[in-house]
N, C-alpha and C positions, 0 to 999 in steps of 0.2 A: 692279343689281350686288349680289352676294351679300356678306352681312356677313362671311362667313367667307373672303373672296376671298384674303387673304393666306395662309392656311393651305392653300387649295386649290392655290395656285401653288407653295408651297413643297413639297407632296407630289407634285403630278402636272405641274407646269408644265414645258413642253418648250422648250427653245432654239430662238428664231425666231418664237415666237408673239407676237402683238400682243396687248397686255392692257391694262386700265386698273384701277386700284386707288385706295383712299381710305382714309384713318386720320390717326393722330397720330404726330410724330416724336418718337422716344425719344432721338435725338441727331442732330447735324449737324455733320459735319467738313467744313471748307472748305480744300480744298488750292489749291496755285497755279493749276491748271488745271480742277479739277472738284470738285464738291461731292458728299458720300456722305451720303445722308439714310437713317437706319434707320427704317422704316416700320412701324407696328404697327396693326392694326385691332381687337386684342383677341381675336381667335378662337384665338391659340395663343401659345405663349411665344415662340417665334422670330419676329424681324422680317424684312421683306423689304428687302435694300438696294437703294436708287434711286440711280443715278449720273447727275447732272446736268451738263452741259458748257457751254462758253460759246456754242454754237451755239443755245442756246435764247434767245429774245428778251428775257426777263425774268431772265437769268442774273445780271447785276450790279445791276440795279435792285432786284430782289426776292428772288431766291433765294439770294444770297450773305448776306442778313440772316435766314435762317430758322433756327430754334433749337429746343431741346427744348420740346414741347408744341403746336408748330403743328400745325393741321389742314391736311392738303394733298389733292389729287387729282393723281395722277401717270398717265400712259401712254406706252406705247412698247413696245420688244421684249424679250423676255425672253433673257438671253445666259448661256452658261456663266460662272459665277463662278470667279474664280481664288483668291478668300479660302477659308481653311480654314472647314469647319463649315456650308456653304452649297452647295447644288448650282446654283442660277441666281440672278441678280440682274436688276434691270430698267434697261435703258439708255434713260433719258428722252427722249422727243421733246417732251413737254409737261409742265410741273407747275404747277398753279395753287395760290396760296395761298387756302384757304377760310376759315380762321379764325387770325387772329395771336394772340401770347401777350404778355400785359404783362411789364415788366421784373422785376417782383416774383414771377413764377411760383415756387412753391415746391419743386417736383419737378425739381430738376436731376439730372444724370447721376452720382448717387453713391449710396451706401448711406444710407438714413435708417433711425432706430430705429422700431420699432412703436409705441413710446410717442408720438413725433412724428407719426407718421402718423395716430394716432387723434384728434389736434387738428385735422386737415384731412381728416376721413373722406370729404368729397365728392370729394376728389381721388385717394385711395389706391387706388381700384380700378385706376388707370392705372399702378401699380407692378407689376414682374414678380411680386412675392409674393402679393400681395393678388389680382391677376388670375389667377394660377395657383390660388389657393383657391377662387374663384368658379367657375372651370371644373371643378374636382373636385366642388365642391357640386353643381353642374349635373348632371355624370354620374352622382353618387350619387342625387340625386332621381329622376332618370329611371330608374335602375336599381330603386329602391324600388317605384315604380309598376309598372314591367314585371314584377317579381317576384310581387307580389300579383295583378295583373291575369291574368297567364297561370296563376294557379292558382285562378281564379274568384272572387277576392274582389272586392267592390263598394268603391268609394271613397265613404265617408260623410262628408259635410260637418258635422263637429261644431259646435256653436255657440261663440263667443267669448264671449258673455254668458251667465250661468248663476246658478241659484239654490242649485245643489248644490256640496258640497265634496267632491270625489272622494277626497282624501287624508286628510281629517279633521284636517290640521294647522292649518288657520286661516290660512295665509300667501297670503291672496288680497287683490286689490286691489278694494275697493268702489267702485262706480260713482256718482258724486255725481248727485243728482237721480233715482236710480232708484227711490225709493219713490213719489215723485209721479208718475213715467212709467209703471211698471210696477205700482205697488200693493204692491211687496215689495222688499226689498233685492236688488240684482243685483251681481255680482262678475265680474271676468275670470277665464276658466277656467284652472286648473292642469293639466286633463287632459281629454281627450275619452273617456275610458274608458267612464264609466257610459252615456254616449250610444251608444257603440260596442256595449254589451251590448244596448241596445235594438235596434239594427240587426241584431246577430247572432241574436238570439231570433226573428227574423222572416224573414231572408235568408241564415241559415246562416253567412256568413263575409265580414266587412268589415274596412275598416281606415280610420283617421283619418289625416291628416297635414296639420298645420296649426300656427298659433301658439298657444303657451300663455303664461301669465304667473304670475310668483311673486313676492309682495311680501316679499321676504327681504333685509334690509339687510347685503348681503353683497359686500365688494370684492375677492374673491379672483381669481385667474386661471381658476377652474373654474366661476364662476357668471355668469348674465344674468337679467335681470328678465324679458324677452321671450326665448323661445327656441321652436324648432319640434319637435314631438312625433310619433313615428310609432306608431300604437297599432293592431293588427290584433286581432281577437276572433273566435273560433271556436265555434259550437254543436256539440254532441255531440263535445266534444273534453276530454281529462283533461291531467294535468301532463305525461305521457310525451309525447303529441302536441304539446303547447306547446313542450316542449324541443327536439323534432325540427324544428318550424316555425322556432324562432329560430335554431339551427344553420345549416339550410338558407339561411334569410335572410341572416345575416352572410357566409356563405361566398360567395353568389351576388353581393351587393352589392360586397363587397370585389374579387372577381374582376372585375367589371365596371369598377370604378374603375382597377384595375391595367392593364386593357385599354384602355379608353376614354380614360384620361387619363395615357397612358404617357410623355409628353414632360414635363407637369407633375410627375408622380411621381418622374421622374429629377431634376428640378429640387429637390424637396423633400428627396430622399436626398443630394444633394451640397450644398446651401446651409443646410438647415434642421435636418435630424437624420439622421445617418448611420446606416443600417441599417433605415430606415422601410420601405422596399419589401421587404426580407427579412422583417421583421415580419409584414407583410400577406400575403406569400406563404406564411408559415408557418401563419398563421390559416385561410387557403383551404385549405391541403393537409392540415392535422392533424386527426385524430379528437378531437372535444372530451372531456374527462374529465368524469365525474358523481361528485360527493360530495354527501353529506347535509351538512347545516349540523353536526350531532353530529361526524361523522367529520372535517370541516374543522376544528373546535376542538381535537379530539384532535391532529391533525396540527400544528397551530400551537403547541399547548402542549409537544409532544414535539420541537419544532424545534431548542431550545437557543438560539433568538434572543432578543434583547432589543428588544421592541417598544416604541415611544413610547406606544401604547394598550394596556393590559393584556388579555390574552386570557382571557375565562372564559365559560362556557355561559350564555346569556340576554343577552349585550351584542352589539350588532351588529358585524358586521366592518367595519374601516376599510380604506381603501386600501393600507396598508402591509401588512396581512394578506392581502388579496385579491391584490396583486402577488406576494407570496411564494408562495401557492399555484400561480400559473400561470407565474410566472418561474423558480421554483427547485424547487418540489416535484415538478410534473408536467410542466413546461417546454412546456405546450401550454395553449390555452383550457380553462377549467373551468366547468361548471354546478353551482352549489351549490343544493341543495333543501332543503325541508322545515325552514324556519327556526321558531324560537319564536314563538307567536301574539302573545305580548306586544310584540314589536318590528314586527309587520307589520300592514297595514291591515285594517280590519273585514271587509272582502268576501272574504277569502281562505278557501278551503275548509279546515274543520277536519279534522285527522287523527284516527284513532281513539284515539290516545294521550293526547288532550285538552291535550297542550302545544304541539304544532306544527301548522303549516299548510303546504298544498301550493303553497309560493312557490318561485321559482327565480330566481336571480341568474347571468348569463353574465359570466365574467371573463375578459379579455385582457391581454396584457402591456401594460406601460408606464402604463396608466390604472386597471386593475382592473375595476369593474363598467361594463358598456356596455349590457346589457338587463336589465331586472327585470319579472317578470311573476308570474302564478300561475293555478291553477285556481280559478274563482270559486266562493264558496258558494251554490249553487243550492236548498238546502233552507230554506223559509220560516221555519220556526219556529227553527232553528238561527241563521240570519242575524239575525231580530228580536232573539233572545236575546243575541247578541253585540253588538248594537248598544246595546241597554239595558245591558249589562254594561259598556260603555265610556262610559256617561253621554251617548251622543249623542241629539239630538232626532230622533224616528222620524217624524213626521208630514211634514216636508218631503221625506222620502226614501220616502214611502208608496207613490209610482208605482214606486220600485226594488224594494221588497217585492211590489208588484203581479206584477211579472215572475216571481216565485217561485211565485205562486198560479195563474196562467193559462198552463199548458203548458210548466213549467220543464224545463230540461234541463242536464246537465253543459256547462259552457262554460269556455273559458280565453283568455287573451290577454297580451301583455306591451307594454311600453313601451320605446322608444328615443329618447333626446335626439339629435336630428339633428346639433347642433352638437358634441356628444360624438363622434359617429361622424366628421364631418369633421375634428375636432381629432386623433382616432387616426389617420385616414388620412394626414393631411399632416404630422404630428409637429410642429404649431405649439404654441407653450408656452401661449399666452393664448387662451381661447374667445372673447375680444371680437375676435379678429383672423380668425374664421372664420365670422362673419355680416356681411352688408352694412352693416346699420345697428345697431350695439349699443345696447341699453337696459340702462343699469346705474344704480345709486343716484347721483343728481346730474347724469345726462346722459339726455337724450332729445331730441337733435338730429335734424333733418328731420322 
């Protein structure tokens, strides 16, 4: 029996058909003559109503005691439903209790706060909201793979353990016992980018998509200790090509979410954040504006707005600045390029002005930056000089410099935090609620 049987019946079931379904009860209403069981197998937001009557042998002995959370298997005939919002319901000829539920089952048919649900994270996928989040997440993940695969990218499986710090920020988890085991200190990766560059400089175009880790003691609604990153890398590519790829990528993935998770997206628009569907449709349909960092700073300085964080050339843009640019100034997504070298990573290609690098950030309404990337510095001497000027240890990254000595070519790539994308798509306020098993300071359950 298909795991998506309920969805299949709700979409294509014809009255009169004999079917069998299995799932969990969202609710059970017991009338004088019949019981109405709202059954879900998790494949879609809507449940299938199962109508059980006294003609069933176990009606009084078992079915009248069924409640929320019970696992059941039911068979019978589909009939036209008189209830609003559903085309068919199941007139049961047999209902079997597969798994009973203890009386202290915490997910009763009422709204629970997301804070409460995080305390029972092993049960929260059974709720409407988290179930919808996970289905959207699945559609988005498949869309990401389809996008890159259809364009000739190879999926590169970047390592979780690494001796390299891709960001130079030092916010990495050290692995206990790694020196004894590996002969050197190993850490959990914060990015698969450096390994993706290895792949791109042999295979032309690759992408990594997997978990990354950041040892940042942050308890905000925007941060996780473990999160998934999407990081494509292209050889023979400059900043312009990188911007074009990022724009096409966002449009394609969000369009697929709107199409492939339409029912769940309507739920988010109605229950979580009004207008979230229109926001995604706007991003999919609108041409992206392009500004240099210098132009963006000038716009912000001349806006007449009083920002919490002062605006000045050389300071990184904050979320409030990014949102102003795309929500109020141009009213569509914005790509900001050519940032000051002092606020960007060591591996970014230096512009001829000696002050800026070929970096890019894609900004979207409601959250600001959603994609960050750059053209990589492919000139060996320039890259080594940059690393030494920043006080970096060169030897641990000698292999990275070797890539610039052996057939180096211009190349570029970007990174997207997958949870940030899912949060943007669903309108969920806290990033901990868009990942199945959140890891944050003080919490690493399961």
